[in-house]
C-alpha positions as CSV (number, residue, x, y, z in Angstrom):
1,X,97.9,39.9,119.7
2,X,96.2,36.4,120.4
3,X,97.6,33.5,121.5
4,X,96.8,31.6,117.9
5,X,96.9,35.0,116.2
6,X,98.1,34.0,112.9
7,X,97.5,29.8,113.1
8,X,95.2,27.7,111.4
9,X,93.7,24.6,112.0
10,X,91.1,22.1,111.9
11,X,88.9,20.8,114.9
12,X,86.4,17.5,114.7
13,X,84.4,17.1,115.3
14,X,81.1,19.1,116.5
15,X,77.7,17.6,116.9
16,X,76.0,20.6,118.6
17,X,76.4,23.8,120.9
18,X,77.0,21.7,123.8
19,X,80.2,19.7,122.0
20,X,83.3,20.4,124.1
21,X,84.8,21.0,120.0
22,X,82.7,23.5,120.0
23,X,83.8,25.1,122.7
24,X,87.4,24.6,122.2
25,X,87.3,26.6,118.7
26,X,85.1,29.3,120.2
27,X,88.5,29.9,122.5
28,X,90.8,29.4,119.5
29,X,89.2,31.9,117.6
30,X,89.1,33.9,120.3
31,X,92.7,34.4,120.4
32,X,93.1,34.7,116.5
33,X,93.6,31.1,114.7
34,X,91.5,30.4,111.6
35,X,89.2,27.2,112.3
36,X,88.0,24.3,109.7
37,X,85.4,22.5,111.3
38,X,84.6,19.0,110.8
39,X,81.5,16.6,111.3
40,X,79.9,13.8,111.3
41,X,77.2,13.0,108.2
42,X,74.6,11.6,110.6
43,X,71.4,10.5,108.9
44,X,70.0,13.7,107.1
45,X,73.3,15.6,106.1
46,X,71.6,18.7,105.9
47,X,69.9,18.4,109.1
48,X,73.3,17.6,110.8
49,X,74.8,20.6,109.0
50,X,72.1,23.2,110.4
51,X,73.0,21.7,113.8
52,X,76.2,22.5,113.8
53,X,76.2,25.9,112.0
54,X,73.4,26.9,114.9
55,X,76.5,25.9,117.3
56,X,79.1,27.8,115.4
57,X,76.3,30.7,115.7
58,X,76.1,30.3,119.3
59,X,80.2,30.1,120.0
60,X,81.1,33.3,117.7
61,X,82.2,30.7,115.0
62,X,81.0,32.7,111.9
63,X,84.4,33.2,110.1
64,X,85.1,29.3,110.3
65,X,84.1,26.9,107.6
66,X,82.8,23.5,108.1
67,X,82.8,20.5,105.8
68,X,81.8,16.7,106.6
69,X,84.0,14.7,107.7
70,X,83.3,11.0,108.2
71,X,86.7,9.4,110.5
72,X,85.6,5.5,109.4
73,X,85.9,6.7,105.8
74,X,89.4,6.6,104.7
75,X,87.5,8.8,101.4
76,X,85.7,10.8,103.5
77,X,88.9,11.9,105.1
78,X,90.8,12.6,102.2
79,X,87.8,14.8,100.9
80,X,88.0,16.7,104.2
81,X,91.8,17.9,104.1
82,X,91.4,18.3,100.3
83,X,89.4,21.3,101.3
84,X,91.8,22.3,103.9
85,X,94.2,22.2,101.6
86,X,92.5,24.4,99.8
87,X,91.0,26.4,102.1
88,X,94.6,26.7,104.1
89,X,97.2,25.6,102.4
90,X,99.1,24.7,105.7
91,X,97.7,24.1,109.3
92,X,99.2,24.5,113.0
93,X,96.8,22.3,114.7
94,X,94.6,19.8,114.5
95,X,91.8,18.8,117.3
96,X,90.3,15.3,117.7
97,X,87.2,15.6,119.9
98,X,85.1,12.7,118.6
99,X,83.9,8.9,119.9
100,X,81.8,6.4,119.2
101,X,80.4,2.9,120.5
102,X,77.0,1.3,120.2
103,X,75.0,3.1,122.8
104,X,73.4,-0.6,124.0
105,X,77.2,-1.8,125.1
106,X,77.2,1.3,127.5
107,X,74.9,0.0,130.6
108,X,75.5,-1.0,134.0
109,X,73.7,-4.3,133.1
110,X,75.3,-7.0,134.5
111,X,77.3,-8.7,131.8
112,X,76.6,-5.9,129.7
113,X,80.7,-5.3,129.1
114,X,80.9,-9.2,128.5
115,X,78.6,-9.3,125.8
116,X,80.4,-6.6,123.7
117,X,79.9,-8.4,120.1
118,X,83.7,-8.3,117.8
119,X,82.0,-6.0,114.9
120,X,81.3,-3.4,118.5
121,X,84.4,-3.3,119.4
122,X,86.0,-3.2,116.5
123,X,83.7,-0.4,115.5
124,X,84.8,1.3,118.5
125,X,88.2,1.0,118.7
126,X,88.6,2.2,114.8
127,X,86.5,5.3,115.2
128,X,87.5,6.2,118.6
129,X,91.5,5.8,118.5
130,X,92.4,4.6,115.1
131,X,91.2,7.9,113.3
132,X,93.8,9.9,115.7
133,X,95.9,8.0,113.1
134,X,94.3,8.3,110.2
135,X,93.9,12.4,110.8
136,X,97.3,12.4,111.9
137,X,98.8,11.5,108.8
138,X,96.3,13.1,106.6
139,X,97.3,16.2,108.2
140,X,101.5,15.5,108.2
141,X,101.8,17.3,104.5
142,X,100.0,20.2,105.4
143,X,102.0,21.0,108.6
144,X,105.4,21.4,107.1
145,X,106.8,23.6,110.1
146,X,105.4,21.7,112.9
147,X,102.3,22.1,114.7
148,X,100.1,20.7,117.6
149,X,97.5,17.7,117.7
150,X,95.4,16.8,121.0
151,X,92.6,14.4,121.9
152,X,90.0,14.2,123.9
153,X,89.7,11.3,126.7
154,X,88.6,10.2,129.9
155,X,89.3,8.9,133.4
156,X,87.9,5.3,132.0
157,X,90.4,4.6,129.9
158,X,92.4,3.6,133.2
159,X,89.9,3.0,136.1
160,X,87.0,1.0,135.5
161,X,83.5,3.7,135.1
162,X,80.2,1.4,135.2
163,X,78.6,1.6,132.1
164,X,81.6,3.4,130.1
165,X,82.6,-0.5,128.8
166,X,83.9,-0.3,125.4
167,X,84.5,3.2,125.4
168,X,86.9,2.9,128.6
169,X,88.9,0.3,126.3
170,X,88.9,2.4,123.0
171,X,90.3,5.4,125.3
172,X,93.2,3.3,126.7
173,X,94.1,2.4,122.7
174,X,93.6,6.4,122.2
175,X,95.9,7.6,124.9
176,X,98.2,4.8,124.2
177,X,98.3,5.9,120.0
178,X,98.9,9.8,121.4
179,X,102.0,8.7,123.0
180,X,103.1,6.5,120.0
181,X,102.3,9.3,117.7
182,X,104.2,12.0,119.6
183,X,107.4,10.0,119.7
184,X,106.9,9.2,115.7
185,X,106.2,12.9,114.7
186,X,108.3,14.6,117.1
187,X,111.3,14.8,114.7
188,X,108.9,16.6,112.3
189,X,108.2,19.1,115.4
190,X,104.7,17.9,115.7
191,X,103.4,17.6,119.5
192,X,100.8,15.3,120.3
193,X,99.0,15.5,123.7
194,X,95.3,14.1,125.2
195,X,93.1,15.8,127.5
196,X,91.3,13.7,129.9
197,X,88.3,15.8,131.2
198,X,85.7,14.7,133.7
199,X,82.2,14.0,132.9
200,X,80.3,17.1,130.9
201,X,76.6,17.0,129.5
202,X,77.6,16.7,125.6
203,X,75.4,14.6,123.2
204,X,78.2,11.6,123.4
205,X,78.2,11.3,127.2
206,X,74.4,11.0,127.0
207,X,74.8,7.8,125.8
208,X,76.4,6.4,128.9
209,X,74.8,4.6,131.2
210,X,74.3,6.2,135.0
211,X,75.6,9.6,134.0
212,X,73.5,11.2,136.7
213,X,75.3,9.3,139.0
214,X,78.6,10.3,137.6
215,X,78.4,13.9,138.1
216,X,77.0,13.4,141.8
217,X,80.1,11.1,142.8
218,X,82.7,14.1,141.2
219,X,80.7,16.4,142.9
220,X,81.2,14.9,146.3
221,X,85.0,13.3,146.2
222,X,86.7,15.4,143.2
223,X,89.6,17.7,145.3
224,X,87.2,20.9,144.1
225,X,84.1,19.5,145.0
226,X,82.2,20.6,141.7
227,X,81.9,19.3,138.2
228,X,84.0,20.9,135.2
229,X,82.3,22.9,132.2
230,X,83.5,22.8,128.3
231,X,84.9,26.0,128.3
232,X,87.8,25.0,130.9
233,X,88.5,22.1,128.6
234,X,88.8,24.7,125.9
235,X,91.0,26.7,128.0
236,X,93.2,23.8,128.5
237,X,93.4,22.8,124.8
238,X,94.0,26.4,124.1
239,X,97.4,25.9,126.0
240,X,98.5,23.0,124.1
241,X,97.6,24.5,120.8
242,X,99.9,27.4,121.8
243,X,103.5,28.3,122.2
244,X,103.1,27.9,125.5
245,X,103.1,24.3,125.8
246,X,106.0,23.9,123.2
247,X,108.0,21.8,125.4
248,X,104.8,19.3,125.8
249,X,103.9,16.4,124.2
250,X,103.1,12.6,124.5
251,X,101.3,13.6,127.6
252,X,97.8,13.2,129.2
253,X,96.5,16.4,131.1
254,X,93.3,16.0,133.1
255,X,90.7,18.3,133.5
256,X,88.5,17.1,136.1
257,X,88.5,19.2,139.5
258,X,91.1,16.9,140.6
259,X,89.1,13.6,140.6
260,X,91.8,11.6,139.1
261,X,93.8,12.6,142.2
262,X,91.8,11.2,145.1
263,X,91.8,7.9,146.2
264,X,88.8,7.8,148.6
């Protein structure tokens, strides 16, 4: 029997086959879970859906259902969870694997972070951090017996990573949000944790300045002297979604080949 046999959960957002969310979904489905997949309806919604379905095929997620979800819109979130209620009735887990910031402010140019406009700051915090509150609130009625919520973060939340800029601030807010949610939802038997993954070549990461240098630096300095792959993040997510982590909440787990532990 799989670790998630009989469990039902929602995973947001898959953008393409390289998305961390797709790898998490693959591990969840392999271990017996039924999944609903959220995707951001960017531009042409039909084109976005085709890209997501292609990723689902490549990761053997044929049994999962998909629905658009723009986390900056309460109406879109309501529509997504209404579909989840119709499909599943109740759920056991929720995965928040999404973030956004204007790529023009994810550069290593001198003064780039200082020049961040108010609206760019607000949008990054709204989509990347506040959305965890909005999604958890919407999921709460569907989790009467408790469950697990996880969100994806990165070391740029606590250390300066040139080019990560406003996204680092947003991830710091996300991690703090997860801790407060863990406390708030603990009485409901809902656990909330974050995974801090090393750099991975995803669609979102491609917007960050000096990405290739980040990979080279990690390979040189990390304890394992290598980069990680999204599948390793998926395996850690599986642990946090399963009963193996029944006593773990409010934590941030690093999956970065030990990079975060090295000072020099």
